[in-house]
N, C-alpha and C positions, 0 to 999 in steps of 0.2 A: 346423562355419562360422563362417567370422571376425567378429566383430564390428567392424563400421565405424563412427567416432568422428568426431564435432565437436567440435576445443576454440573452443569461447568465450572466450576472455580479453583482454582491453585493453595491458595489459602485452605488448609484442615480446617481452623476455628470456625473460620466464615463459611465453608461447605454444608460442614456442619447443620452449622446454625441456619444456611439458606435452605437444607431441607428440612428441616424441624419446623421452622415456617412454616413450609407449604403443604406438610403436613397438617396444619394445626387449621387450614382453608379447606371450607365442605368442599368437596368436587373438585381435589386434587392428590393426586397422592406420587409417593416418589418412586420414580419408575431406576434411577440409577443416580450417582457422583461419579465426576470425572474431575479429575487434577490436574489435566492436559488437554492438547489439542489430538492427539495422537488417541488418547483414551476413548474422548468424543466419540472418536470416528471409530474405533471400532466398536464401540457400545452403541451407536448407532447401525450401525453395520450388523449386529445383530440382532438389534430388537426395533423392527417397523411400527410398533405400533407405537414409538413417542410422538406427543403431538406440541409439544410446549418444550424448549432450551433458553434455559437461564442465566445465561452467558458471561461469565466474565471477559472483559477485553485483555485483560495486562497474562497473558500464561507461561509456562518459560519452555514454550516450543514451539510460540510464535502468535502472534495477534490472536487477538477475538475474530477480526473483519475476515481476517486470513482463512483462518477457520470456515467461516460461514460461504463465503469463496466458494472453497471443496464442498461445503454440503450440497451448496446450489447445486454446480458444477455436477456432482454423482447423483442429482436426481431428489436430493433429503425438503421436502418442500415441509417441516415443521417450523410452526412458528417462532420467534426467537422476542424473546425480552433482554434487554443490555443489562444486566447488573453491575456496574461498573464506578469507579472515582472518577470516570476517565471525563473530565472536563471539554476538553477541546472543543471547536466548534466545528472543525472539520472532520475529526472524527461524529462527533453526533450528524453531521453532513450525511456521511459514506456509512452510517449506518443505516439512516431512514431511508438511504437508495440501495441497498441492500435488504429492505425489507422487516428490519427490527422494527416491529411494532409497539412497542413502550419501551422508553430506556430508564429508569430506573439511578438514580444518583447513590452512590453509598455518603455517607455516613446516614441511616433509613431506624425509623420503627419498625415496630413488627404493625401497628395501624397503616402503616402508609405503604407496607409488602401488603401486607390483606387488597387494599384497597386497590392493587397495578392488576393484582389479579381475578378480584371482582369483576374489573373493566374489561378484560378478556378473555373471564366466563360469560358474559354480558356481551360480548363480539360473538363471540360465536354460539352462542344460543341466540341470538337476533340471527346467523349468518344462517342458522340451519332450518329457518324457519319459511312458510308461505313456497311458494313455487322456484323453479330456478332459475326465474327471469327476473329482473326486478326493474323500477322504475327511478328515478333522478331521487327522492325522498328515502328512498327503500335506502341507498348509496349513504346518502345524507346522514340519517339517523343509523346507519351497521358503522360509520366512518367516526360517528360524536361519540359513540361507547367508548373507542379510544382516547379522544382528546377531552375528555374533562379531567381538573389535575384536583390534586391535593392538599391540603393547608395543613395551616401548623395546627392545625386542630387533630392530625392525627398525631401531634407526636405529643408528650405525657402533660398534664394537665401543670400550667403554668412556663410550660416551656417554647422558645421560639426558635422557627427557622434558622433564622437569621443572628442568634446568639450561638444557637448548634454548630453551621457555619464557622464563624467566628473562630468557636476552639477549636476545629477541625482544621479550620488554614492554619491556624498556630501549631498544630502536631505536625503536620504535614509537612510544616517548613522548617520545623524545631530539627537542630543538628544531633540532637541526641535527645532521650528524657526529661522532659518535664515534670514537676509537681502540681497540685492543683493552684496554689501559690505564682510559681511561675505563669499559669495560664490566666488566670484572673489578673493578674496584673499587665499581661497581654495584651488581653480584649478590656478591663478595664472594668472589670467586673469583681462582686467580692469573693473571696475565696470558697463561701458554700457554694456558690451558684455557678464556677470553673468546676467543681466536685462534681457537683448535679450532672451537668451535662458528661464530665468523663466517664462518673461511674456508665453513662447509659451509652456510651461507645463501645466501655468494655464489656456491657453487656450482649451488645450485638455482634462480638469479636474482635472488632473494627481496633482494640487498641489491647495492647496488653499492660499489666499491671506486675511492681513487683516494691518492694523493701526500700527506701533506700535508707541506708546509714553512716553515719557517724557526726562527728558534732555533739551538742548536748540537746537534751529533750528528747521526744519522740520518734521513732524515725519516721517519716512521711512517705507518703506511696508515690511513684512516680511512673508515669503513663507513655508510652511508647506506643508510636503509630507505626500497623503492623503496612511493611512494606510489599 
């Protein structure tokens, strides 16, 4: 059975990327894209057949967990995967307490995204197997399908999760745009290495690229984290 997905993401490029990623995973289809909490509520009220929400936690009209609380109170029981850059442990704890089945941290590759959706699909398939009654081993196996972890193997060959984290942190904490040279100096890597990670983030819609003019020589590309 096809899983119908609502993408809730306020950033246009990220929303498009997440929707396109979803379409590329067999067994999933995009039921809609919402750019705010209010729009998400309207779409869910108008389409009771949505199975899964990919939920950004930073929305222009409220926190994603506030939206989730409203949905649960209104009787919407669709599953939720948090797709967010929020790394605060208290936010993670609250997300789990409110029934978020998986937590996907930005930035991520398509391979990581696909792995999460495949984990969720395996969970749904196992949930629908057999009788309505379960024993302890059934429950353990069911929950285990949601707890398997991805690895740095999900990233393009030659890239590591730790280096990606360092590049991401350098951009997120910068007061403005950074060039590949500046990022390389910050993380202690070569310019070529830094640029590879920056381009990876740009392809995922998490970073803006622009030409930096001034001085002599060819203009540099500057990168800005999409806030």
